[in-house]
C-alpha positions as YAML, in Angstrom:
chain: A
units: angstrom
residues:
- id: 1
  name: MET
  ca: [34.94, 260.39, -186.14]
- id: 2
  name: VAL
  ca: [33.68, 257.81, -188.65]
- id: 3
  name: THR
  ca: [34.66, 254.18, -188.18]
- id: 4
  name: GLN
  ca: [34.34, 251.29, -190.57]
- id: 5
  name: PRO
  ca: [31.39, 248.97, -189.95]
- id: 6
  name: GLY
  ca: [32.28, 246.06, -187.75]
- id: 7
  name: LYS
  ca: [35.41, 247.72, -186.32]
- id: 8
  name: PRO
  ca: [35.46, 249.12, -182.79]
- id: 9
  name: ALA
  ca: [36.23, 252.77, -182.25]
- id: 10
  name: PRO
  ca: [39.88, 253.50, -181.32]
- id: 11
  name: ASP
  ca: [40.51, 253.27, -177.59]
- id: 12
  name: THR
  ca: [41.87, 256.74, -176.86]
- id: 13
  name: THR
  ca: [42.45, 255.88, -173.20]
- id: 14
  name: ARG
  ca: [44.76, 253.01, -174.12]
- id: 15
  name: ARG
  ca: [46.51, 255.16, -176.73]
- id: 16
  name: SER
  ca: [47.04, 257.93, -174.18]
- id: 17
  name: GLU
  ca: [48.49, 255.47, -171.68]
- id: 18
  name: ARG
  ca: [50.91, 254.13, -174.29]
- id: 19
  name: SER
  ca: [52.01, 257.67, -175.10]
- id: 20
  name: ARG
  ca: [52.44, 258.50, -171.43]
- id: 21
  name: ARG
  ca: [54.57, 255.41, -170.88]
- id: 22
  name: ALA
  ca: [56.69, 256.23, -173.92]
- id: 23
  name: ILE
  ca: [57.24, 259.75, -172.61]
- id: 24
  name: TYR
  ca: [58.25, 258.45, -169.17]
- id: 25
  name: GLU
  ca: [60.79, 256.10, -170.73]
- id: 26
  name: ALA
  ca: [62.13, 258.77, -173.08]
- id: 27
  name: ALA
  ca: [62.62, 261.29, -170.27]
- id: 28
  name: LEU
  ca: [64.44, 258.80, -168.05]
- id: 29
  name: ASP
  ca: [66.63, 257.55, -170.90]
- id: 30
  name: LEU
  ca: [67.62, 261.01, -172.09]
- id: 31
  name: VAL
  ca: [68.56, 262.24, -168.63]
- id: 32
  name: ALA
  ca: [70.75, 259.16, -168.16]
- id: 33
  name: GLU
  ca: [72.35, 259.52, -171.61]
- id: 34
  name: THR
  ca: [72.84, 263.28, -171.96]
- id: 35
  name: GLY
  ca: [72.26, 264.77, -168.51]
- id: 36
  name: TYR
  ca: [69.43, 266.96, -167.30]
- id: 37
  name: PRO
  ca: [70.63, 270.31, -168.75]
- id: 38
  name: ARG
  ca: [70.75, 268.90, -172.29]
- id: 39
  name: THR
  ca: [67.41, 267.11, -172.01]
- id: 40
  name: THR
  ca: [64.60, 269.07, -173.66]
- id: 41
  name: VAL
  ca: [60.88, 268.69, -174.16]
- id: 42
  name: GLU
  ca: [61.55, 268.50, -177.89]
- id: 43
  name: GLY
  ca: [64.04, 265.69, -177.35]
- id: 44
  name: ILE
  ca: [61.66, 263.79, -175.11]
- id: 45
  name: ALA
  ca: [58.86, 264.14, -177.66]
- id: 46
  name: ALA
  ca: [61.07, 262.94, -180.51]
- id: 47
  name: ARG
  ca: [62.34, 259.94, -178.54]
- id: 48
  name: ALA
  ca: [58.79, 259.03, -177.46]
- id: 49
  name: GLY
  ca: [57.37, 259.45, -180.94]
- id: 50
  name: VAL
  ca: [54.79, 262.06, -179.93]
- id: 51
  name: GLY
  ca: [54.23, 265.70, -180.70]
- id: 52
  name: LYS
  ca: [55.63, 268.36, -178.40]
- id: 53
  name: GLN
  ca: [52.08, 269.60, -177.83]
- id: 54
  name: THR
  ca: [51.18, 266.22, -176.34]
- id: 55
  name: ILE
  ca: [53.73, 266.73, -173.59]
- id: 56
  name: TYR
  ca: [52.60, 270.27, -172.87]
- id: 57
  name: ARG
  ca: [49.01, 269.05, -172.69]
- id: 58
  name: TRP
  ca: [49.93, 266.95, -169.65]
- id: 59
  name: TRP
  ca: [52.95, 268.68, -168.13]
- id: 60
  name: GLY
  ca: [54.26, 272.21, -167.82]
- id: 61
  name: SER
  ca: [57.97, 271.50, -168.19]
- id: 62
  name: LYS
  ca: [60.60, 268.80, -168.60]
- id: 63
  name: ALA
  ca: [61.07, 268.86, -164.82]
- id: 64
  name: ASP
  ca: [57.41, 267.95, -164.33]
- id: 65
  name: VAL
  ca: [57.76, 265.09, -166.81]
- id: 66
  name: LEU
  ca: [60.86, 263.75, -165.09]
- id: 67
  name: LEU
  ca: [59.34, 263.94, -161.61]
- id: 68
  name: GLU
  ca: [56.27, 261.98, -162.64]
- id: 69
  name: ALA
  ca: [58.39, 259.47, -164.56]
- id: 70
  name: PHE
  ca: [60.63, 258.98, -161.52]
- id: 71
  name: LEU
  ca: [57.67, 258.46, -159.19]
- id: 72
  name: ASP
  ca: [56.25, 255.92, -161.60]
- id: 73
  name: LEU
  ca: [59.61, 254.16, -161.85]
- id: 74
  name: SER
  ca: [59.79, 253.85, -158.07]
- id: 75
  name: GLU
  ca: [56.30, 252.38, -157.88]
- id: 76
  name: GLN
  ca: [56.98, 249.95, -160.71]
- id: 77
  name: ALA
  ca: [60.23, 248.78, -159.12]
- id: 78
  name: ALA
  ca: [58.44, 248.09, -155.84]
- id: 79
  name: ALA
  ca: [55.68, 246.21, -157.63]
- id: 80
  name: ASP
  ca: [58.19, 244.11, -159.59]
- id: 81
  name: ALA
  ca: [59.90, 243.17, -156.34]
- id: 82
  name: GLY
  ca: [56.58, 242.28, -154.73]
- id: 83
  name: GLN
  ca: [56.90, 245.08, -152.21]
- id: 84
  name: VAL
  ca: [54.45, 247.71, -151.05]
- id: 85
  name: PRO
  ca: [55.86, 251.14, -151.93]
- id: 86
  name: TYR
  ca: [57.17, 253.04, -148.95]
- id: 87
  name: ALA
  ca: [57.13, 250.11, -146.50]
- id: 88
  name: ILE
  ca: [59.30, 249.73, -143.41]
- id: 89
  name: PRO
  ca: [59.05, 246.43, -141.55]
- id: 90
  name: ASP
  ca: [58.29, 246.24, -137.85]
- id: 91
  name: THR
  ca: [59.81, 243.02, -136.56]
- id: 92
  name: GLY
  ca: [60.38, 244.35, -133.07]
- id: 93
  name: ASP
  ca: [64.09, 244.84, -133.78]
- id: 94
  name: LEU
  ca: [64.44, 248.53, -134.62]
- id: 95
  name: ALA
  ca: [68.12, 248.40, -135.61]
- id: 96
  name: ALA
  ca: [67.60, 245.44, -137.94]
- id: 97
  name: ASP
  ca: [64.56, 247.03, -139.56]
- id: 98
  name: LEU
  ca: [66.33, 250.34, -140.19]
- id: 99
  name: LYS
  ca: [69.42, 248.62, -141.55]
- id: 100
  name: LEU
  ca: [67.32, 246.56, -143.95]
- id: 101
  name: VAL
  ca: [65.51, 249.60, -145.35]
- id: 102
  name: LEU
  ca: [68.68, 251.67, -145.67]
- id: 103
  name: ARG
  ca: [70.46, 248.81, -147.45]
- id: 104
  name: LEU
  ca: [67.60, 248.70, -149.97]
- id: 105
  name: THR
  ca: [67.93, 252.47, -150.33]
- id: 106
  name: VAL
  ca: [71.65, 252.12, -151.05]
- id: 107
  name: ASP
  ca: [70.92, 249.48, -153.70]
- id: 108
  name: GLN
  ca: [68.44, 251.84, -155.36]
- id: 109
  name: MET
  ca: [70.88, 254.74, -155.24]
- id: 110
  name: ALA
  ca: [73.43, 252.59, -157.08]
- id: 111
  name: ASP
  ca: [70.93, 251.51, -159.74]
- id: 112
  name: PRO
  ca: [71.61, 253.50, -162.95]
- id: 113
  name: ARG
  ca: [67.85, 253.69, -163.60]
- id: 114
  name: PHE
  ca: [67.40, 255.71, -160.41]
- id: 115
  name: GLU
  ca: [70.69, 257.54, -159.98]
- id: 116
  name: ALA
  ca: [70.60, 259.96, -162.93]
- id: 117
  name: PRO
  ca: [66.97, 261.12, -162.56]
- id: 118
  name: GLY
  ca: [67.26, 261.19, -158.78]
- id: 119
  name: ARG
  ca: [70.30, 263.46, -158.88]
- id: 120
  name: ALA
  ca: [68.72, 265.64, -161.57]
- id: 121
  name: LEU
  ca: [65.55, 266.17, -159.55]
- id: 122
  name: ALA
  ca: [67.44, 266.84, -156.33]
- id: 123
  name: ALA
  ca: [69.66, 269.43, -158.03]
- id: 124
  name: GLU
  ca: [66.83, 271.09, -159.96]
- id: 125
  name: GLY
  ca: [64.75, 271.28, -156.79]
- id: 126
  name: LEU
  ca: [67.37, 273.55, -155.24]
- id: 127
  name: VAL
  ca: [66.86, 276.25, -157.87]
- id: 128
  name: ASN
  ca: [63.24, 275.53, -158.82]
- id: 129
  name: GLU
  ca: [61.30, 276.18, -155.63]
- id: 130
  name: ARG
  ca: [57.99, 274.86, -156.94]
- id: 131
  name: LEU
  ca: [59.57, 271.62, -158.16]
- id: 132
  name: GLY
  ca: [61.51, 271.31, -154.91]
- id: 133
  name: ARG
  ca: [58.33, 271.51, -152.85]
- id: 134
  name: GLU
  ca: [56.62, 268.97, -155.09]
- id: 135
  name: PHE
  ca: [59.63, 266.64, -154.98]
- id: 136
  name: VAL
  ca: [59.59, 266.73, -151.19]
- id: 137
  name: ALA
  ca: [55.81, 266.36, -150.89]
- id: 138
  name: LYS
  ca: [55.38, 263.52, -153.36]
- id: 139
  name: LEU
  ca: [58.59, 261.55, -152.93]
- id: 140
  name: LEU
  ca: [60.57, 262.39, -149.81]
- id: 141
  name: GLU
  ca: [57.92, 263.17, -147.22]
- id: 142
  name: PRO
  ca: [55.95, 259.91, -147.62]
- id: 143
  name: GLN
  ca: [59.17, 257.98, -147.02]
- id: 144
  name: LEU
  ca: [60.19, 260.12, -144.04]
- id: 145
  name: GLN
  ca: [56.78, 259.72, -142.44]
- id: 146
  name: LEU
  ca: [57.25, 255.96, -142.44]
- id: 147
  name: TYR
  ca: [60.45, 256.39, -140.48]
- id: 148
  name: VAL
  ca: [58.48, 258.54, -138.03]
- id: 149
  name: THR
  ca: [55.86, 255.82, -137.68]
- id: 150
  name: ARG
  ca: [58.49, 253.12, -137.12]
- id: 151
  name: LEU
  ca: [60.33, 255.20, -134.52]
- id: 152
  name: ARG
  ca: [57.08, 255.92, -132.68]
- id: 153
  name: SER
  ca: [56.37, 252.20, -132.59]
- id: 154
  name: ALA
  ca: [59.82, 251.72, -131.06]
- id: 155
  name: GLN
  ca: [59.00, 254.40, -128.47]
- id: 156
  name: HIS
  ca: [55.84, 252.54, -127.48]
- id: 157
  name: ALA
  ca: [57.93, 249.38, -127.11]
- id: 158
  name: GLY
  ca: [60.41, 251.19, -124.87]
- id: 159
  name: GLN
  ca: [63.26, 250.94, -127.39]
- id: 160
  name: VAL
  ca: [63.54, 254.72, -127.90]
- id: 161
  name: ARG
  ca: [63.30, 257.44, -125.26]
- id: 162
  name: ALA
  ca: [59.81, 258.88, -124.90]
- id: 163
  name: ASP
  ca: [61.08, 262.47, -125.16]
- id: 164
  name: VAL
  ca: [62.74, 261.93, -128.57]
- id: 165
  name: ASP
  ca: [61.20, 263.71, -131.56]
- id: 166
  name: PRO
  ca: [61.06, 261.00, -134.28]
- id: 167
  name: ARG
  ca: [61.06, 263.59, -137.08]
- id: 168
  name: ILE
  ca: [64.39, 264.95, -135.88]
- id: 169
  name: ALA
  ca: [65.81, 261.56, -134.90]
- id: 170
  name: LEU
  ca: [65.43, 260.09, -138.38]
- id: 171
  name: GLU
  ca: [67.76, 262.78, -139.71]
- id: 172
  name: LEU
  ca: [70.63, 261.15, -137.79]
- id: 173
  name: PHE
  ca: [70.80, 258.37, -140.37]
- id: 174
  name: VAL
  ca: [68.87, 259.67, -143.38]
- id: 175
  name: SER
  ca: [70.57, 263.05, -143.78]
- id: 176
  name: PRO
  ca: [74.20, 261.82, -143.75]
- id: 177
  name: LEU
  ca: [73.33, 259.24, -146.39]
- id: 178
  name: ALA
  ca: [71.68, 261.83, -148.62]
- id: 179
  name: GLN
  ca: [74.58, 264.26, -148.20]
- id: 180
  name: ARG
  ca: [77.22, 261.65, -149.04]
- id: 181
  name: TRP
  ca: [75.25, 260.57, -152.11]
- id: 182
  name: LEU
  ca: [74.70, 264.11, -153.40]
- id: 183
  name: GLN
  ca: [78.20, 265.41, -152.75]
- id: 184
  name: HIS
  ca: [80.22, 262.25, -153.51]
- id: 185
  name: THR
  ca: [82.06, 262.58, -150.19]
- id: 186
  name: GLY
  ca: [82.54, 258.85, -149.69]
- id: 187
  name: PRO
  ca: [81.39, 255.37, -150.70]
- id: 188
  name: ILE
  ca: [77.74, 254.43, -150.29]
- id: 189
  name: THR
  ca: [77.71, 250.89, -148.91]
- id: 190
  name: HIS
  ca: [75.66, 248.61, -146.69]
- id: 191
  name: GLU
  ca: [78.41, 248.82, -144.09]
- id: 192
  name: TYR
  ca: [78.15, 252.61, -144.10]
- id: 193
  name: THR
  ca: [74.39, 252.66, -143.49]
- id: 194
  name: ASP
  ca: [74.68, 249.94, -140.82]
- id: 195
  name: THR
  ca: [77.17, 252.18, -139.03]
- id: 196
  name: LEU
  ca: [74.87, 255.17, -139.30]
- id: 197
  name: VAL
  ca: [72.09, 253.21, -137.60]
- id: 198
  name: ASP
  ca: [74.42, 252.00, -134.82]
- id: 199
  name: TYR
  ca: [75.71, 255.52, -134.18]
- id: 200
  name: ALA
  ca: [72.20, 256.98, -134.22]
- id: 201
  name: LEU
  ca: [70.68, 254.40, -131.89]
- id: 202
  name: PHE
  ca: [73.58, 253.76, -129.53]
- id: 203
  name: GLY
  ca: [75.48, 257.05, -129.59]
- id: 204
  name: LEU
  ca: [79.19, 257.71, -129.47]
- id: 205
  name: ALA
  ca: [79.85, 257.22, -125.73]
- id: 206
  name: PRO
  ca: [81.33, 253.91, -124.51]
- id: 207
  name: ARG
  ca: [78.59, 251.31, -123.96]
...
């Protein structure tokens, strides 16, 4: 490539990052506007102002684009809020810590920026085994492991029985929330997640 004297060579790294960001934004916008089935690689490329070959150079499918865009969105949202991604506090009060994190999760679920791509990826992961495994490994499992760590800390503090398997225990409050969100079986509120935590930690028998 020949450049004019006195002018720096084009920064291809910066140009590539701009294109990547434009593609992320286009994928998220199109899924929210038209739904996942009607979103195409061609549509993403046109909205982002890049060639279709640029997308296929970096990703294998629209699902791959959307997954990476969604992961980036989650990290950016945490950074904007001054939070460390995938963080659960440990104040010594297990119930309060779990309620705080689940309330934040509810707020994210209700955010239009997250809802459409989140539902699209969850649904596509059921029929696309490879994407489903990647969705779990990159997004869900890191979050679930933090619940495991927090529950183990509570075990060491004597707040949770020593014989409890934290990986199973977390499903008592995480799984009902996910099911209600995916299947629209009821409202998703702070009060609902607070109740899930109370039921999970204190059981159903009279206290």
